[in-house]
Phi, psi and omega in degrees: 000141180290133179264221181266176167255130175235138179249130176245146175076019181285129177238284183283326182278133175284110186303319176303321179287322180292319179291322181293326179287331178276328190245004173240161170305150178216167181299132176298153186294332182259017178284139182230327183232123176283145169245117180274148173292121181297339186264343182228107178310130179083349181275118178279127179270322182193173182235157173244159175272182186296344180260007175090354182286139176300142171240149175276151172297146169286142178292150175305145173292324185223125178235120176307132182088347178275157179287138181224153176279145179230023182281176180294327179294311178303320185289324176299315181296322180293320173294329180288318178300320177289321176304308174303316180293324179290318181297317173307319174280000180093007182253082191280342186251004184300134173256144180202170173235143173255128175230160178239122194247100180290129174256091188310320180302320190256356182058036179236159179237118174283137166273117186251122179242111176262111174289114173276314179212106183297337191063183183258153175301156174287092184267139182282123176256331183190160171247131177244126181244136183226148177093351181277145179235304181278320184268137181275153175306312176305322180294320177294317186286317175305312189292326174298328182044055176249118175280153176293140182105342180298148175273126181268106172266169180302329177296313179296323179294324179292322181292328176292313174304316181294321179292319179297324181285324178293337178300335180076005186275332193241141179282316178209165175204160167230146179235128183227146166272134171243129184286134174230178189302315181255011181157223179221140178271145170267113185259121176244130173243119185240158173235112194281148178290000000 
């Protein structure tokens, strides 16, 4: 039976935020627009994708008290989820280990995430645009309105993809992070309409 989630060696990473991301329902990966509760300011009821289709919340990765698999395949899935959760928080280069710690007294197994190297948050150093002909690079960068120095979370990357799509200027686009000496560049490859 699943116990709690424990984070070890966290300094820059907020362990409570990481635990919440793993133990609570969270925004689906392809969500771009929140639909808010009209009665509760700031409460998101659901999400929609870039086409306006409703999406369900993603289930928590780890629910205390539930039965869980602890084989190698499950462990790899936990590692993937932790990687996604760290990217969600802006730590794309963190190194960690996932361990399962059996607590004999409670007959539960805790998910233990030991951070080996948090890395630095993905700080934006510059935006590089490729494939544009009619739209100038400065116009695209201004349109996105992301300041140099901003921490790039997975949510922001989705929002950039969505903004490019919403602009109506591009048939398709890709958004990638490139690690650089002092942070990360945002590489945009666009195909104009």
